[in-house]
C-alpha positions in Angstrom: 130.9 101.8 98.8 128.7 100.6 96.0 124.9 100.1 96.1 125.5 96.4 96.0 127.9 96.7 98.9 125.2 98.6 100.8 122.7 95.8 100.3 120.8 97.8 97.7 121.8 96.3 94.4 119.8 94.6 91.7 116.4 94.5 93.3 117.3 93.8 96.9 117.2 95.9 100.0 118.6 94.9 103.4 118.3 97.6 106.1 118.9 97.5 109.8 118.4 100.1 112.6 119.9 99.7 116.0 117.0 100.7 118.2 118.6 99.3 121.3 121.2 102.1 121.4 118.8 104.8 120.1 118.0 107.4 122.8 115.7 109.7 120.9 115.6 113.4 121.8 112.2 115.1 122.3 112.3 116.5 118.8 113.2 113.1 117.2 110.5 111.2 119.0 107.8 113.7 118.3 108.8 114.0 114.6 108.9 110.2 114.3 105.4 110.0 115.8 104.1 112.6 113.3 105.4 110.5 110.4 103.4 107.2 111.1 99.7 106.6 110.8 97.6 107.7 113.7 96.5 104.2 114.7 100.1 103.0 114.6 101.2 106.0 116.7 98.5 105.1 119.3 99.5 101.4 119.3 103.2 102.3 119.8 102.3 104.6 122.6 100.6 101.7 124.5 103.8 99.8 125.0 104.8 99.6 128.6 108.5 99.7 128.0 110.5 102.2 125.9 112.5 99.4 124.3 109.4 98.0 122.7 108.1 101.4 121.7 111.4 102.2 119.9 111.5 98.9 118.1 107.9 99.3 116.9 108.5 102.9 115.8 111.7 102.0 113.9 109.8 99.1 112.2 107.1 101.5 111.0 109.6 104.0 109.7 111.7 101.3 108.0 108.5 100.1 106.1 107.5 103.6 105.1 111.0 104.5 104.0 111.1 101.4 101.8 107.7 101.9 100.2 108.4 105.5 99.5 112.0 105.1 98.2 111.7 101.8 96.4 108.1 101.2 95.5 107.5 104.8 94.5 104.5 105.8 96.6 104.7 109.3 98.2 105.0 109.1 102.0 101.7 110.9 102.6 99.9 108.3 100.4 101.3 105.2 102.0 98.7 103.1 103.8 99.9 100.2 105.8 97.2 97.8 107.0 97.3 94.6 109.2 96.1 91.2 108.3 93.8 89.3 110.8 97.1 87.7 112.1 98.6 91.1 112.6 101.1 91.0 109.7 101.5 94.4 108.0 100.8 94.8 104.4 100.6 97.6 101.9 97.1 98.7 100.9 96.8 99.4 97.1 97.6 103.1 96.5 94.6 105.3 95.7 96.6 106.9 92.9 99.1 104.9 90.9 102.0 107.0 89.7 104.5 106.2 87.0 107.1 105.5 89.7 105.0 102.8 91.4 106.8 99.4 91.3 104.5 96.5 92.6 107.1 93.8 91.9 108.7 94.1 95.4 108.0 91.8 98.4 109.1 92.9 101.9 109.2 91.7 105.4 110.2 93.1 108.8 111.5 91.8 112.1 112.6 93.4 115.4 114.0 91.6 118.4 116.9 92.3 120.7 118.6 95.5 119.8 117.6 95.7 116.1 114.8 96.3 113.7 115.5 94.9 110.2 113.8 95.0 106.8 114.5 92.7 103.9 112.9 93.2 100.4 113.4 91.6 97.0 111.9 91.9 93.6 110.0 89.0 92.1 110.2 86.5 95.0 108.7 85.8 98.4 110.7 87.2 101.3 110.8 86.5 105.0 113.3 87.9 107.6 113.9 87.1 111.2 116.5 88.5 113.7 117.2 87.1 117.1 119.6 88.0 119.9 121.5 85.2 121.7 120.3 85.7 125.3 120.2 83.4 128.3 116.8 81.8 128.6 115.4 83.5 131.7 115.4 81.3 134.9 116.0 78.1 133.0 119.4 76.5 132.5 120.4 76.0 128.8 119.9 72.2 129.0 116.4 72.7 130.6 115.6 75.4 128.0 116.5 72.9 125.2 114.4 70.2 126.9 111.4 72.5 126.8 112.0 73.3 123.2 112.7 69.7 122.1 109.7 69.5 119.7 110.6 72.6 117.7 113.6 71.0 116.0 114.4 67.7 114.3 116.9 65.1 115.6 119.3 66.2 112.9 119.0 69.9 114.0 119.4 69.0 117.7 122.5 67.0 116.8 124.0 70.0 115.0 123.1 72.4 117.9 124.5 70.2 120.7 127.7 69.3 118.9 129.2 72.8 118.5 131.0 73.2 121.8 130.2 75.3 124.9 126.7 75.9 126.1 126.8 79.5 124.8 127.8 78.3 121.4 125.0 75.8 121.5 122.6 78.6 122.4 123.9 80.6 119.4 123.3 77.6 117.2 119.8 77.3 118.6 118.9 80.9 117.7 120.6 80.5 114.3 118.2 77.6 113.5 115.3 79.5 115.0 115.8 82.5 112.7 116.0 80.2 109.6 112.7 78.6 110.5 111.0 81.9 111.3 112.2 83.5 108.1 110.7 80.7 106.1 107.4 80.8 108.0 107.1 84.5 107.5 107.9 84.3 103.8 105.0 81.8 103.2 102.7 83.8 105.5 101.9 80.8 107.8 101.2 81.5 111.5 101.3 79.4 114.7 99.7 76.3 113.1 102.9 75.4 111.2 104.8 72.4 112.6 108.4 73.6 112.8 109.8 70.1 112.4 108.4 70.1 108.8 111.3 72.5 107.9 114.7 71.0 108.6 117.8 73.0 108.0 121.2 71.7 107.0 123.7 74.4 107.8 126.3 75.8 105.5 129.7 74.2 106.2 131.3 77.6 106.2 131.7 79.4 109.6 129.3 82.2 110.1 131.2 85.4 110.9 130.5 89.1 111.0 130.8 90.9 107.7 129.9 88.0 105.5 126.7 86.5 104.1 126.2 82.8 103.9 123.8 81.3 101.4 124.7 77.6 101.3 122.3 76.5 104.0 119.7 74.1 102.6 116.2 73.3 103.8 114.4 69.9 103.7 110.6 70.4 103.7 108.6 67.3 104.8 111.9 65.3 104.5 112.5 66.3 100.9 115.3 68.7 99.7 113.7 72.0 98.8 115.9 73.4 96.0 113.8 76.4 95.2 114.5 78.3 98.4 117.6 80.4 99.2 118.5 81.4 102.8 120.9 84.2 103.5 122.5 84.2 107.0 124.5 86.9 108.6 125.5 88.4 112.0 124.6 92.0 112.7 127.0 91.8 115.6 128.4 89.1 117.8 125.0 88.5 119.5 122.4 89.0 116.7 121.7 86.4 114.0 119.6 87.4 111.0 118.2 85.1 108.3 116.5 86.0 105.1 114.3 83.5 103.2 113.9 83.9 99.5 111.4 81.7 97.6 109.7 81.6 94.2 106.5 83.7 93.9 105.4 81.1 91.3 106.7 77.5 91.6 106.3 77.1 87.8 108.9 79.7 87.2 112.6 79.1 88.1 114.1 81.8 90.3 117.6 83.1 89.5 119.9 82.9 92.5 120.2 86.5 93.9 123.7 87.8 94.9 123.9 87.6 98.7 123.1 91.0 100.1 124.6 92.6 103.3 122.6 94.6 105.7 123.1 98.4 105.8 123.0 99.9 109.3 121.0 103.1 109.1 121.3 106.2 111.2 118.2 107.9 112.5 118.7 110.7 109.9 118.8 108.1 107.1 115.7 106.4 108.6 113.6 109.6 108.2 115.4 111.0 105.1 112.2 110.7 103.0 109.7 111.2 105.8 107.0 113.8 105.9 104.6 114.6 108.8 101.1 113.1 108.6 99.7 114.6 111.8 100.2 117.6 114.2 102.8 117.5 116.9 101.6 115.9 120.2 103.7 117.1 123.1 102.0 114.7 125.5 103.3 111.8 123.4 106.9 112.7 124.5 105.8 113.1 128.2 104.4 109.6 128.1 107.4 108.1 126.4 110.0 109.6 128.7 108.2 108.1 131.7 108.6 104.5 130.5 111.2 102.2 131.9 113.6 101.1 129.2 112.9 97.4 129.6 112.0 94.8 132.2 114.6 94.3 134.8 115.8 90.9 133.5 116.3 92.3 130.0 118.3 95.3 131.3 120.7 92.8 132.9 121.3 90.8 129.7 
């Protein structure tokens, strides 16, 4: 398998970690906790459910692995901060080494059974992953009625023309990941009207093992040619979208080759990790007392 096959070619990284099936041992969990910043460790420890704690821990480790291995900052010198809106960003390193490469942009998402990271050199990047799940106590038609204002008439026509209710739900989440990936790439929060970004899906069928990049976006009813959207399935139930846009609108962006996601093992996730704090046995005791997820999520 080549680096490009692994989603690591020519200035692009696409990594995924399946935290839903990760059942960490005591040594794994305590080592992971030692390899993230103390405030992040404390924040992760406050999650009520193990599923959320594992997702957040995997996200922190993915970010640190990327910054260490691709941006050239030693693990112990990585400082991840949060914006006022809670978005993680890399604080400038106190010491710049010859290996430091600031040309990367990166973004993280975790939902369902996966945490994912997408990174690219020289462009804006946003990523979103969503699991196709039944919408709680609502029927699918009722769920769609509640969400009417999130999509345009064109998008609803596409969603509701694909066949069965489950297929419509999958089409809904496919559109949702596209919109979220764009919003995350441009760094806009809850104030963005989702109907401003309208997606015209690729005519190709989205199947596992392939990456589509023919989907187009209309922004404020005008075709937006400068943005590229990669779509793929991590498995039958998880859609992931990567938005790639120009860092400078005055400079044309070459179309990157579609990059597939590499599924990392836990040993690969921590391959470059080094401990930042002392071991905290009570952190394991607290984790193993948590329920995996709310009852409804355990049944989906």
